[in-house]
PyMOL Python script that loads the backbone (N, CA, C, O; Angstrom):
from pymol import cmd

cmd.read_pdbstr("""\
ATOM      1  N   MET A   1     -26.772  -5.987   7.485  1.00  0.00           N
ATOM      2  CA  MET A   1     -25.178  -5.920   7.550  1.00  0.00           C
ATOM      3  C   MET A   1     -24.768  -6.475   8.845  1.00  0.00           C
ATOM      4  O   MET A   1     -25.240  -5.978   9.867  1.00  0.00           O
ATOM      5  N   GLU A   2     -23.931  -7.463   8.914  1.00  0.00           N
ATOM      6  CA  GLU A   2     -23.402  -8.016  10.146  1.00  0.00           C
ATOM      7  C   GLU A   2     -22.216  -7.270  10.608  1.00  0.00           C
ATOM      8  O   GLU A   2     -21.471  -6.740   9.784  1.00  0.00           O
ATOM      9  N   HIS A   3     -21.992  -7.194  11.898  1.00  0.00           N
ATOM     10  CA  HIS A   3     -20.807  -6.525  12.479  1.00  0.00           C
ATOM     11  C   HIS A   3     -19.942  -7.669  12.816  1.00  0.00           C
ATOM     12  O   HIS A   3     -20.321  -8.615  13.506  1.00  0.00           O
ATOM     13  N   HIS A   4     -18.687  -7.542  12.272  1.00  0.00           N
ATOM     14  CA  HIS A   4     -17.610  -8.441  12.589  1.00  0.00           C
ATOM     15  C   HIS A   4     -16.457  -7.693  13.278  1.00  0.00           C
ATOM     16  O   HIS A   4     -16.003  -6.626  12.867  1.00  0.00           O
ATOM     17  N   PRO A   5     -16.033  -8.347  14.349  1.00  0.00           N
ATOM     18  CA  PRO A   5     -14.911  -7.715  14.911  1.00  0.00           C
ATOM     19  C   PRO A   5     -13.544  -7.687  14.053  1.00  0.00           C
ATOM     20  O   PRO A   5     -13.357  -8.543  13.188  1.00  0.00           O
ATOM     21  N   ALA A   6     -12.680  -6.768  14.295  1.00  0.00           N
ATOM     22  CA  ALA A   6     -11.637  -6.668  13.485  1.00  0.00           C
ATOM     23  C   ALA A   6     -10.842  -7.934  13.380  1.00  0.00           C
ATOM     24  O   ALA A   6     -10.415  -8.233  12.265  1.00  0.00           O
ATOM     25  N   ALA A   7     -10.591  -8.709  14.396  1.00  0.00           N
ATOM     26  CA  ALA A   7      -9.891  -9.946  14.340  1.00  0.00           C
ATOM     27  C   ALA A   7     -10.684 -11.023  13.452  1.00  0.00           C
ATOM     28  O   ALA A   7     -10.054 -11.881  12.833  1.00  0.00           O
ATOM     29  N   ALA A   8     -11.820 -10.967  13.416  1.00  0.00           N
ATOM     30  CA  ALA A   8     -12.528 -11.986  12.559  1.00  0.00           C
ATOM     31  C   ALA A   8     -12.469 -11.541  11.156  1.00  0.00           C
ATOM     32  O   ALA A   8     -12.342 -12.394  10.278  1.00  0.00           O
ATOM     33  N   TRP A   9     -12.546 -10.306  10.861  1.00  0.00           N
ATOM     34  CA  TRP A   9     -12.328  -9.682   9.465  1.00  0.00           C
ATOM     35  C   TRP A   9     -10.948 -10.107   9.015  1.00  0.00           C
ATOM     36  O   TRP A   9     -10.783 -10.602   7.900  1.00  0.00           O
ATOM     37  N   LEU A  10      -9.982  -9.926   9.846  1.00  0.00           N
ATOM     38  CA  LEU A  10      -8.530 -10.116   9.482  1.00  0.00           C
ATOM     39  C   LEU A  10      -8.294 -11.648   9.128  1.00  0.00           C
ATOM     40  O   LEU A  10      -7.600 -12.063   8.200  1.00  0.00           O
ATOM     41  N   THR A  11      -8.981 -12.383  10.015  1.00  0.00           N
ATOM     42  CA  THR A  11      -8.904 -13.934   9.931  1.00  0.00           C
ATOM     43  C   THR A  11      -9.438 -14.301   8.484  1.00  0.00           C
ATOM     44  O   THR A  11      -8.783 -15.037   7.746  1.00  0.00           O
ATOM     45  N   GLU A  12     -10.624 -13.772   8.121  1.00  0.00           N
ATOM     46  CA  GLU A  12     -11.229 -14.068   6.858  1.00  0.00           C
ATOM     47  C   GLU A  12     -10.501 -13.538   5.676  1.00  0.00           C
ATOM     48  O   GLU A  12     -10.546 -14.139   4.602  1.00  0.00           O
ATOM     49  N   ALA A  13      -9.834 -12.443   5.830  1.00  0.00           N
ATOM     50  CA  ALA A  13      -8.951 -11.929   4.745  1.00  0.00           C
ATOM     51  C   ALA A  13      -7.776 -12.844   4.596  1.00  0.00           C
ATOM     52  O   ALA A  13      -7.383 -13.167   3.475  1.00  0.00           O
ATOM     53  N   ALA A  14      -7.219 -13.260   5.662  1.00  0.00           N
ATOM     54  CA  ALA A  14      -6.045 -14.055   5.616  1.00  0.00           C
ATOM     55  C   ALA A  14      -6.351 -15.481   4.923  1.00  0.00           C
ATOM     56  O   ALA A  14      -5.546 -16.109   4.235  1.00  0.00           O
ATOM     57  N   GLY A  15      -7.594 -15.847   5.220  1.00  0.00           N
ATOM     58  CA  GLY A  15      -7.926 -17.227   4.632  1.00  0.00           C
ATOM     59  C   GLY A  15      -8.255 -17.096   3.222  1.00  0.00           C
ATOM     60  O   GLY A  15      -8.009 -18.042   2.474  1.00  0.00           O
ATOM     61  N   ALA A  16      -8.832 -15.933   2.734  1.00  0.00           N
ATOM     62  CA  ALA A  16      -9.132 -15.647   1.323  1.00  0.00           C
ATOM     63  C   ALA A  16      -7.777 -15.469   0.560  1.00  0.00           C
ATOM     64  O   ALA A  16      -7.641 -15.930  -0.573  1.00  0.00           O
ATOM     65  N   ALA A  17      -6.826 -14.823   1.172  1.00  0.00           N
ATOM     66  CA  ALA A  17      -5.450 -14.621   0.535  1.00  0.00           C
ATOM     67  C   ALA A  17      -4.850 -16.087   0.455  1.00  0.00           C
ATOM     68  O   ALA A  17      -4.254 -16.436  -0.564  1.00  0.00           O
ATOM     69  N   HIS A  18      -4.989 -16.833   1.393  1.00  0.00           N
ATOM     70  CA  HIS A  18      -4.321 -18.174   1.371  1.00  0.00           C
ATOM     71  C   HIS A  18      -4.914 -19.030   0.264  1.00  0.00           C
ATOM     72  O   HIS A  18      -4.195 -19.802  -0.372  1.00  0.00           O
ATOM     73  N   GLN A  19      -6.244 -18.903   0.017  1.00  0.00           N
ATOM     74  CA  GLN A  19      -6.846 -19.647  -1.092  1.00  0.00           C
ATOM     75  C   GLN A  19      -6.442 -19.146  -2.366  1.00  0.00           C
ATOM     76  O   GLN A  19      -6.354 -19.951  -3.293  1.00  0.00           O
ATOM     77  N   GLN A  20      -6.165 -17.862  -2.566  1.00  0.00           N
ATOM     78  CA  GLN A  20      -5.921 -17.220  -3.983  1.00  0.00           C
ATOM     79  C   GLN A  20      -4.388 -17.247  -4.136  1.00  0.00           C
ATOM     80  O   GLN A  20      -3.882 -17.098  -5.248  1.00  0.00           O
ATOM     81  N   GLY A  21      -3.685 -17.425  -3.088  1.00  0.00           N
ATOM     82  CA  GLY A  21      -2.225 -17.297  -3.276  1.00  0.00           C
ATOM     83  C   GLY A  21      -1.657 -15.915  -2.764  1.00  0.00           C
ATOM     84  O   GLY A  21      -2.364 -15.090  -2.186  1.00  0.00           O
ATOM     85  N   ALA A  22      -0.361 -15.747  -3.021  1.00  0.00           N
ATOM     86  CA  ALA A  22       0.150 -14.388  -2.589  1.00  0.00           C
ATOM     87  C   ALA A  22       0.260 -13.430  -3.764  1.00  0.00           C
ATOM     88  O   ALA A  22       0.822 -12.340  -3.650  1.00  0.00           O
ATOM     89  N   GLY A  23      -0.294 -13.864  -4.906  1.00  0.00           N
ATOM     90  CA  GLY A  23      -0.093 -12.934  -6.102  1.00  0.00           C
ATOM     91  C   GLY A  23      -0.754 -11.587  -5.992  1.00  0.00           C
ATOM     92  O   GLY A  23      -0.152 -10.591  -6.392  1.00  0.00           O
ATOM     93  N   ASN A  24      -1.924 -11.504  -5.485  1.00  0.00           N
ATOM     94  CA  ASN A  24      -2.749 -10.322  -5.183  1.00  0.00           C
ATOM     95  C   ASN A  24      -2.029  -9.366  -4.170  1.00  0.00           C
ATOM     96  O   ASN A  24      -1.863  -8.173  -4.424  1.00  0.00           O
ATOM     97  N   LEU A  25      -1.660  -9.892  -3.139  1.00  0.00           N
ATOM     98  CA  LEU A  25      -1.159  -9.314  -2.095  1.00  0.00           C
ATOM     99  C   LEU A  25       0.312  -8.640  -2.551  1.00  0.00           C
ATOM    100  O   LEU A  25       0.603  -7.466  -2.320  1.00  0.00           O
ATOM    101  N   LEU A  26       1.030  -9.426  -3.116  1.00  0.00           N
ATOM    102  CA  LEU A  26       2.318  -9.058  -3.686  1.00  0.00           C
ATOM    103  C   LEU A  26       2.222  -7.811  -4.601  1.00  0.00           C
ATOM    104  O   LEU A  26       2.956  -6.827  -4.514  1.00  0.00           O
ATOM    105  N   ARG A  27       1.230  -7.984  -5.478  1.00  0.00           N
ATOM    106  CA  ARG A  27       0.929  -6.895  -6.389  1.00  0.00           C
ATOM    107  C   ARG A  27       0.662  -5.621  -5.679  1.00  0.00           C
ATOM    108  O   ARG A  27       1.259  -4.587  -5.977  1.00  0.00           O
ATOM    109  N   VAL A  28      -0.260  -5.689  -4.711  1.00  0.00           N
ATOM    110  CA  VAL A  28      -0.693  -4.485  -3.930  1.00  0.00           C
ATOM    111  C   VAL A  28       0.531  -3.929  -3.293  1.00  0.00           C
ATOM    112  O   VAL A  28       0.773  -2.727  -3.400  1.00  0.00           O
ATOM    113  N   VAL A  29       1.319  -4.732  -2.633  1.00  0.00           N
ATOM    114  CA  VAL A  29       2.467  -4.294  -1.844  1.00  0.00           C
ATOM    115  C   VAL A  29       3.481  -3.560  -2.879  1.00  0.00           C
ATOM    116  O   VAL A  29       3.997  -2.491  -2.553  1.00  0.00           O
ATOM    117  N   LEU A  30       3.733  -4.121  -4.044  1.00  0.00           N
ATOM    118  CA  LEU A  30       4.636  -3.551  -4.975  1.00  0.00           C
ATOM    119  C   LEU A  30       4.150  -2.116  -5.467  1.00  0.00           C
ATOM    120  O   LEU A  30       4.920  -1.157  -5.527  1.00  0.00           O
ATOM    121  N   ILE A  31       2.780  -2.054  -5.821  1.00  0.00           N
ATOM    122  CA  ILE A  31       2.248  -0.838  -6.229  1.00  0.00           C
ATOM    123  C   ILE A  31       2.391   0.297  -5.232  1.00  0.00           C
ATOM    124  O   ILE A  31       2.772   1.415  -5.579  1.00  0.00           O
ATOM    125  N   VAL A  32       2.066  -0.030  -3.949  1.00  0.00           N
ATOM    126  CA  VAL A  32       2.292   0.836  -2.834  1.00  0.00           C
ATOM    127  C   VAL A  32       3.680   1.296  -2.655  1.00  0.00           C
ATOM    128  O   VAL A  32       3.921   2.493  -2.499  1.00  0.00           O
ATOM    129  N   MET A  33       4.632   0.371  -2.672  1.00  0.00           N
ATOM    130  CA  MET A  33       6.052   0.794  -2.593  1.00  0.00           C
ATOM    131  C   MET A  33       6.440   1.673  -3.738  1.00  0.00           C
ATOM    132  O   MET A  33       7.162   2.648  -3.531  1.00  0.00           O
ATOM    133  N   ILE A  34       6.022   1.399  -4.879  1.00  0.00           N
ATOM    134  CA  ILE A  34       6.333   2.244  -6.042  1.00  0.00           C
ATOM    135  C   ILE A  34       5.756   3.616  -5.917  1.00  0.00           C
ATOM    136  O   ILE A  34       6.477   4.598  -6.097  1.00  0.00           O
ATOM    137  N   LEU A  35       4.522   3.727  -5.625  1.00  0.00           N
ATOM    138  CA  LEU A  35       3.869   5.017  -5.382  1.00  0.00           C
ATOM    139  C   LEU A  35       4.582   5.737  -4.203  1.00  0.00           C
ATOM    140  O   LEU A  35       4.839   6.935  -4.316  1.00  0.00           O
ATOM    141  N   GLY A  36       4.871   5.133  -3.208  1.00  0.00           N
ATOM    142  CA  GLY A  36       5.639   5.782  -2.059  1.00  0.00           C
ATOM    143  C   GLY A  36       6.971   6.257  -2.440  1.00  0.00           C
ATOM    144  O   GLY A  36       7.390   7.301  -1.941  1.00  0.00           O
ATOM    145  N   CYS A  37       7.667   5.605  -3.261  1.00  0.00           N
ATOM    146  CA  CYS A  37       9.014   6.015  -3.626  1.00  0.00           C
ATOM    147  C   CYS A  37       8.769   7.268  -4.467  1.00  0.00           C
ATOM    148  O   CYS A  37       9.388   8.303  -4.224  1.00  0.00           O
ATOM    149  N   VAL A  38       7.886   7.186  -5.438  1.00  0.00           N
ATOM    150  CA  VAL A  38       7.585   8.363  -6.326  1.00  0.00           C
ATOM    151  C   VAL A  38       7.257   9.587  -5.508  1.00  0.00           C
ATOM    152  O   VAL A  38       7.858  10.637  -5.734  1.00  0.00           O
ATOM    153  N   LEU A  39       6.376   9.512  -4.613  1.00  0.00           N
ATOM    154  CA  LEU A  39       5.860  10.557  -3.793  1.00  0.00           C
ATOM    155  C   LEU A  39       6.986  11.142  -2.911  1.00  0.00           C
ATOM    156  O   LEU A  39       7.093  12.354  -2.722  1.00  0.00           O
ATOM    157  N   THR A  40       7.842  10.198  -2.366  1.00  0.00           N
ATOM    158  CA  THR A  40       8.972  10.671  -1.517  1.00  0.00           C
ATOM    159  C   THR A  40      10.007  11.474  -2.385  1.00  0.00           C
ATOM    160  O   THR A  40      10.541  12.518  -2.009  1.00  0.00           O
ATOM    161  N   ALA A  41      10.220  10.866  -3.572  1.00  0.00           N
ATOM    162  CA  ALA A  41      11.288  11.635  -4.451  1.00  0.00           C
ATOM    163  C   ALA A  41      10.647  12.963  -4.827  1.00  0.00           C
ATOM    164  O   ALA A  41      11.350  13.971  -4.749  1.00  0.00           O
ATOM    165  N   TRP A  42       9.408  13.064  -5.219  1.00  0.00           N
ATOM    166  CA  TRP A  42       8.826  14.301  -5.479  1.00  0.00           C
ATOM    167  C   TRP A  42       8.870  15.314  -4.300  1.00  0.00           C
ATOM    168  O   TRP A  42       9.134  16.499  -4.504  1.00  0.00           O
ATOM    169  N   PHE A  43       8.615  14.838  -3.104  1.00  0.00           N
ATOM    170  CA  PHE A  43       8.676  15.640  -1.891  1.00  0.00           C
ATOM    171  C   PHE A  43      10.018  16.227  -1.600  1.00  0.00           C
ATOM    172  O   PHE A  43      10.159  17.388  -1.214  1.00  0.00           O
ATOM    173  N   LEU A  44      11.117  15.289  -1.820  1.00  0.00           N
ATOM    174  CA  LEU A  44      12.450  15.742  -1.537  1.00  0.00           C
ATOM    175  C   LEU A  44      12.949  16.617  -2.640  1.00  0.00           C
ATOM    176  O   LEU A  44      13.632  17.598  -2.344  1.00  0.00           O
ATOM    177  N   LEU A  45      12.656  16.339  -3.929  1.00  0.00           N
ATOM    178  CA  LEU A  45      13.235  17.099  -5.083  1.00  0.00           C
ATOM    179  C   LEU A  45      12.474  18.343  -5.372  1.00  0.00           C
ATOM    180  O   LEU A  45      12.987  19.169  -6.128  1.00  0.00           O
ATOM    181  N   ARG A  46      11.315  18.563  -4.856  1.00  0.00           N
ATOM    182  CA  ARG A  46      10.572  19.772  -5.203  1.00  0.00           C
ATOM    183  C   ARG A  46      11.183  20.965  -4.782  1.00  0.00           C
ATOM    184  O   ARG A  46      10.966  21.947  -5.493  1.00  0.00           O
ATOM    185  N   GLY A  47      11.972  21.128  -3.688  1.00  0.00           N
ATOM    186  CA  GLY A  47      12.694  22.189  -3.247  1.00  0.00           C
ATOM    187  C   GLY A  47      13.818  22.604  -4.151  1.00  0.00           C
ATOM    188  O   GLY A  47      14.161  23.786  -4.171  1.00  0.00           O
ATOM    189  N   TYR A  48      14.380  21.758  -4.859  1.00  0.00           N
ATOM    190  CA  TYR A  48      15.547  22.024  -5.780  1.00  0.00           C
ATOM    191  C   TYR A  48      15.051  22.820  -7.015  1.00  0.00           C
ATOM    192  O   TYR A  48      15.852  23.419  -7.732  1.00  0.00           O
ATOM    193  N   LYS A  49      13.790  22.818  -7.239  1.00  0.00           N
ATOM    194  CA  LYS A  49      13.217  23.458  -8.434  1.00  0.00           C
ATOM    195  C   LYS A  49      13.168  25.077  -8.288  1.00  0.00           C
ATOM    196  O   LYS A  49      13.177  25.837  -9.256  1.00  0.00           O
ATOM    197  N   ARG A  50      13.116  25.468  -6.991  1.00  0.00           N
ATOM    198  CA  ARG A  50      13.022  26.836  -6.724  1.00  0.00           C
ATOM    199  C   ARG A  50      14.352  27.445  -6.877  1.00  0.00           C
ATOM    200  O   ARG A  50      15.390  26.888  -6.519  1.00  0.00           O
ATOM    201  N   LYS A  51      14.276  28.770  -7.497  1.00  0.00           N
ATOM    202  CA  LYS A  51      15.613  29.494  -7.586  1.00  0.00           C
ATOM    203  C   LYS A  51      15.716  30.478  -6.510  1.00  0.00           C
ATOM    204  O   LYS A  51      14.773  31.178  -6.142  1.00  0.00           O
ATOM    205  N   ASP A  52      16.904  30.507  -6.017  1.00  0.00           N
ATOM    206  CA  ASP A  52      17.269  31.425  -4.932  1.00  0.00           C
ATOM    207  C   ASP A  52      17.901  32.644  -5.386  1.00  0.00           C
ATOM    208  O   ASP A  52      19.103  32.645  -5.654  1.00  0.00           O
ATOM    209  N   ASP A  53      17.152  33.731  -5.498  1.00  0.00           N
ATOM    210  CA  ASP A  53      17.688  35.022  -6.125  1.00  0.00           C
ATOM    211  C   ASP A  53      18.013  35.948  -5.083  1.00  0.00           C
ATOM    212  O   ASP A  53      18.464  37.059  -5.362  1.00  0.00           O
TER     213      ASP A  53
END
""", "prot")
cmd.dss("prot")
cmd.show_as("cartoon", "prot")
cmd.util.cbc("prot")
cmd.orient("prot")
C-alpha cells in the first residue's frame, strides 16, 4: 500500500471526477443536503413532542 499525501489524493479525485462528469458529485451533495435537512428538522421539532404538565 502506497502512501499518498493528501494533496495528491485530492488531485487524483478531482481528475477522476472531471473524467466522469459532475453527476456523481452532484448526487452525493444532494443526498447529504437532504439528510442534513431531515436531521435538522428532527432535532428542532423533537422538543415540541414533549407535553408540559
